[in-house]
N, C-alpha and C positions, 0 to 999 in steps of 0.2 A: 394214410399215416395218422397215428393218434394225435389228437389236438392237445397242445400243451399251453401252459401259462406260467408266468412268473409267480413264485410263492409270495404271499403277503409278508412272510417273515424274513425279510432281507434288509440289511443296512449296508450301504456302500459309500465309499469316500475315496477321493483321489490321492495318490502318492506319486513319487517320481517315476516308478516303473509302470504305472497304469492305474488300476482301481482295485481296492480291497473290497471283497464281498464277504459278508458275514451272515450266516443263517442264524437268526435270533431264536429259533426254536430248537434246532438240532446241533448248533455249535460249529458247523463246518466253516472253514476259513480258507479263502482262495484269493490269489492275486491274478487278475486278468489284464491282458494287454488292452490298450485303448480300443483297438479294432474289435476284439472279442467282446468287450464290455458293451460297446455300442450296439452290436448285433443282439446281444442278450437283452438289453433294455428295450430295444425296438421290436423285440419278438421275431427277429429274422432267424429263427432256429434252423431253417433249411440251409442257410449259408454258413453255419458253424461246422467245422470239421468234426468227424465222428468221435475222435478221442476227447476233444473238449466238450462236446455235447454229452457224451457218456459221463464225464465228471460232473457237469452241471446237473444232470439227472440223478446221478448217484448221491450227490451232496444236497439234493432236493431244493436247488435254486429254481429249477424248472420242474413242474409237476403236471400230472394229468389234469386236463381242463375240467373234469367232472368232480374232482376232489373238493369236498367241503372242508376247508381248513379250520373253520371255527368249531365244527362238530368234532373234528379230529383232536383239536386242542382240548376241548371240554372232556373228551374221553379219557384224557390223562389224569383227571381229577381223582377218579376211583383208584387208579394205580398209586397216585400220590398218597391218598388216604391209607392205603394198605401198607405202604412202605414207611410212612413218617413215624417219628418217635412218638409213642403213645403216652409217655409219662406226663401226668397232669401236674402242673406247677400251681399250687393253691396258695395265693397270697392272702395274708391276714394283715389288714391295715388297722393298727391299734388306735391311732388318732392322727390328726394332722400336726400335732404339737412337735416342736423341734427345738433343740438348744443352739442351732446354727441359724445364720441369716445369709444363705448363699445367694449370690447375685442373680443366678439363673434359675432359681427354684420356681416350679410352676404351682406350688401349693401355698404361696405366700398369703393369699386371700381366703384360703379355705379354713373353715372353722368346724366345730362340731365336738360332740362329747366323745369320751373314750369308749372303745368297744366294751360291751358288757359281758359278764359271765354267761348270760343267756345266749348272746351272739356266738360266743366261743363254743357253747354246747351245740348250737345249730350247725356250726362249721364242722365240729367233730362228727356229727351224725352224717353230714354230707360226705366227709372224707371216708368214713366207714363204708358207705354205699359205693363210692368210687373204687375202693380197694377190691371190690368184688370182680372188677373187670380191668382195672388199670393200675399201673404203677403210679405212686403219688409221692410228690415232694412238697413239703410245707415251706413257705417263704415268709419270714417275718419282715414287715414293711411298715413304712410310715409316710409322712413325718419321719421321726426317728424312733424306731422301736425300743432301743436300749436307753430308755429313760427310767428313773427310779419309780415313777408312778406306774410303770408297766411291769415291775419286777415280778409280782405274784402271778400275773396273767401269763407272762413269758414262761415262768416255771410250770404253770398248768399246761401250756402248749407242749413244752419239752417232755413233760411227764407222759402226756398222751402219745407223743411221737415214740417214746421209748417203749410203751406198752404195745404199740402197733408196728414196731420195727420200721418206722418212717424216718427218712433223712430230712434234715432241716437246714435251709439256707437262710442266713441272716444278712439283710442289706442294712448296713449301719455306717454312720460317719466315723465310728471307732473312738469317739472322744471319751465315752464312759465305759469303755471295754474293761478297764481295770476293776470297776465297781462290780461288774457282772462276772468276773473271772472265776470265782468259786462256783457259781451256778453253771457256767458253761463247761467247766472242768468236770462237774458231776455228770453232765449229759454229753460228754465229748463224743462218745461212740455214735450218737445220733446226729451230730452236727456235720453236715456235708462240707460246708465252708462258710466263712465270713467274707462278705464282699465290702471292701472299704475303699473309698475314693481318695486319690491323691491327684491333684491337677497340675503337678509339676513340683519342682524343688520349692523350698520354703517361700521365696519371694513371690513366685507365680501362684502357688497354692493359696497363700494367705490373702491374695487379692480378691479371690472369688469365694472362698470357703471360710467365712468368719463366724465368730460367735455373735450373739445378739448385741454384745457390748463393743463389737468391732475388733476384738482381739483376734490375733491369728491362731490357727489350730494345728498347724503342721507338726510342730515339735511333739505335742502330746500324742497325736495320732501315731507318729512313727514309734514312739516309745511303747505304745500299746500293741502295735503290730509285732514288735520284737518280743514283747511279753507273750503274745499268743503263740509265736514261734517256739518259745521256750516250753510252753505248756503243750506243744504239739497239737494245737488247734489250727486246722488248715485255714489259711487266709489267702484270698485272691484280691488283686488290686484292680480298681476301675479308674481309668483316666479319661476325663472329659476334655475334648479339644474345642476351643473357641477362639474368639478374636484376641482375648487377653493373653493366651499362652501359646498360640500357634507357632510363633517364631522359636520357642524354646523347647517344644515338646519332644522333638527327635533327640536332642542332646540329653534330655531327662530320661527318656526310655533306654538309651544306650549306656548311660553312665551312672544312673542312680542305683545305689546298692539294693534298695528295696525292689526295684524293677528287675534287677539281675537275679534275685533269689525267689521271686514269686511269679505265678501266672498273672498276666496283665491283659485286661480287655480294654480296647480303645474305642471310644464313642465320640460322635460329633454332637455337640450341644444343640446345634441348630436343627437336628433331626428330632428333637424332643419338643413336647408341648410348651416347655418353658420359653421357647423362642418365638412366641407369638408377637413379641415386640421387636424381634430382629436385633436384639441388643448384642448378640455375639455371632453374627453371620460372618463366615470366613471368606476372605477374598481368595480367588484361585483355588477353590476347594478341591477340584479334581486333581490338581497337581500334588496337593498335600496327600490326598488319598493314595495316589500311586507311590509316592515316596514312603508313606507308612506301610503300604503293602509290601514293598521291596524289603524294608527292614524286617517285617514279620516273617518273610520267607527265610531269613537267616537266623532269626531269634525265635526258636520254637515255643518259648514261653509267652510270646506276644501274639495277641489275636486282634485283628482289626474287625470290629463289629459293623460291617456295612454290607448287607445282604446282596445288593446288585453286583458288587465287585466280586464277591465270593462265587456268585452264579456265573459271571463271565469267565472267571478263572477256571472253574470246573468245566465249563463248556469247551473252552479252547484247549485245555490240557488233558482232559480225560478222553480215553479212546472209546469208552462206552457212552451210550446215550444218557444224558443227564435230564431228569424230569424238570419241567418248568417250575419256577418258583411261584407257588400258589399262596404262600403265607409269608408276607414280608418280614414280620417280626415274631413269628411263632405264636401269634395270639390264639391260634386254635388250641394250643396246649395250656393257655393261661386262664385261670379263674381267680378274680380278686374279690374278696369280701371286704367291703368298707366298714367303717365304724358303726354304721346303722344296720349292717347285715345284708345290704344290697350287693348283688353280684354283677361284675363287669368282666369282659374279656380283654381289657386293655388297662395296663397299670397307670396310664396317664389320663384316662377318661373318667376318673372319679367325678361324681356329681353331674356328669353329662348323660341325661336320660336316654339319648340315642344309642348309648353303648350298654344300657342295662340288659342283663341276660334274663330271659324268661324261660329258657330251656337250655339244653346242652348242645343245641345244633351248632355245627361249625359253619361260619360265614366266610366264604372266600370272595375275593374281589371280582371273580368272574360273574357275580351277580350285577356288577356295574357295567352298563352297556358301553360306556366309554372305554373302560379298561379291556374288556374281553375282545374288542375289535381293534386293539392297538398292537402293532407289530413288535413293540418292545415288551409286551406283557410277560412273556416267559422269563424275562430277565429281572424286571423290577418288582414282581410280586404284588403289583397294585400300589406299592408305596404305603405310607402311613395313612390308614383310614381316617384317623382323627384329624390329621392335617388336611386331608381332602375335604372332609365335612366342614372344617373351619373356613376354607377358602370361599365357599358359597358361590363359586363361579361355575356356571353351567358350561359343560363341554370344555373345561379347562385342560389344556394339554401342555401347560408350561413345564410340567414335570419331565417331558420328553427331552428338553434341552440338556439337563444334567446327565441323564442316562446316555444320550448320544455322545456328549463330550467325553464321558467316562469310557464308553466302548472304544472310541477312536484313540484316546490316549493310551488305554491299556494295550490295544492291538499294535499301535506304533511301537510301544515299548517292547512288546513281545517279538515283533519282527526285527527290531534293531538288535535285540539280544541273540536272535538266531541268524544274524549276519545277512539280513535282507537289505539293510541300509536304506530304509525309507526316509 
């Protein structure tokens, strides 16, 4: 008889009816009786009835003893490379200057001159070369890009985009949108969309997104969003969820007029570099993740930007095999030029020399010996590389707790909705 072993890619937990087993590589989900689970975990495969054994083999909870799973996992990288979106998002950081003083901003202490025309010309040459083999989108970034001091340079970028038929995304706080309206209208055909942040209704938003003189910004931003709508310049909304607004965010998403009429992406502040001080860490985060996920299922214009949850969702609900998540935040498609012309593949790693790009090589977390041997790796995508580097803890596996809790909460929610009554 062929020798078998338990796959390394399995997570199990106890429920009323027995044990849930979840294949973290292939997405198979089964509910085992206590007796069957004990035989499975103890490797007593000869005592398992044929039907149950066939299921465990078919769902790859039990595998051939000679199979090298790490090699198998790494073999999926080339397939992932082939299938992933090849569009390059090229970020242009004009400067770190901003007219806001947001409480959670990670760029507070960053200084530096404005990007020069020479830098822009360097970026244009790079983009032209990329266009030979890739689709490209330009992203205007800061600080705050839509400042009066950047007006001529933004016009130069938009003109370049128009000549080369490139779409442009503008990440802006939206406060000076009215000042730039004529320019944006002129190049409207090349503007993919504006991404503007609202962190809740007026009271919640104005707690975190203030001007430098501490005045609130909500009213002016909403007026400018409505102005952009009238000009038919596409606008998307970003919502940051943190300690300050977590209690109110669901009501805001469901009832605010702007949220009802625009595409909205939802992000967790604590996943960003700005949370090095943990000033906005959310209590019971996984419960909020699931609540937001359920809302997004029913409101198609809402998207929860939390890659591990999306991966679990696809693995559980898709019939076909879902490739492992090799790139937590799509950084393999990101190139950021800072105001000195340096290149990074992370929008939050500015001025961190460890993230300087010296070529176009894609770096996946499988280069990290801790991650590539972790049974949760296909789901978490290695997590935020910047955050891992900052922890400076060798063999740190604290990240596992959040993913494990998320898996169990999601699956329990899934089973209850499908009348398993766990």
